[in-house]
C-alpha positions, 0 to 999 in steps of 0.5 A: 721868269721871262715876261715877254709880250708880243709887239702888238700887245706892247704897242696897244698897252703903250697907246694913249688910249686903249680898249685892250684888256689883258685877262689872267686865266688861272688853273689850280691843279693837284693830284687830289682834284678830279679836275683842275679848277679854272677861273678867269679874272672877270665877272663872266665865264670864258671858253678857251681850249675846250675848257670853261673858265668861271668868272671869279674876280681875283688879285694876282701879284706876279712872281718877283724877278730878283735874285732871291727866291721868287715870291708872289701872291693870290687873293681870290673871292670865295664867292660860293665857298667851293674854291676855299673849301677845296684849296684848304682841304688839300694836304700838299700845295696845289700847282698854279698856272696863269695864262695872260690873254687879250679880251679882244680874242673872245666874242663879247656878243655871245652871252646867251651861251653862258660864256664868251667863246674864243674867236679863232685861236687866241694868242697867249701873251704870257705864261706863268707855270709851276707856281705853288700856292702856300700859306693859304688863309681865308674866310667866307669872303676871300682866300689868299695865299703866297705863290712860290716857285720850287727852288731846286738849288735849296733841295738836298742832293742826292735826293735819296741818301743811301743807308743801311736800311735802304741799301743793305748790300753796300754795308755788308761786313767783309770776312 
């Protein structure tokens, strides 16, 4: 998974003193959900692209860049039990997308709105999309799980096998 950052961000991060903070904007989506769960790794909410991202502190270990299948982890606080209940009730794995944005792209002085609105159009520093959340465990305090990318090389091909039930016309007896 490419991890390209803009030159400005790399320069700011490498500076001896920097006030720049990079935030993870996490989207948890699944067909069973009416609306995706949107959280940001901060204690305050943010408005980005017309969606409010709730402030939920979480720890994200990005996927590895090795030759092995990609693996990462997510630990999110189960503050109001909503996220934990929803994620653990899903039958199949939810799909996660993470956007990395700079905190300076948002207005810190508009706290009366209940969220920090974007200033102009924020630059997406990095996107990690298409991750599955598996092996979810949790309690009243914390929900954790492992992040995977779908390994299409491990999938059987062709996906559908033709047999007598699925394609009876191919198995007609001659005579």
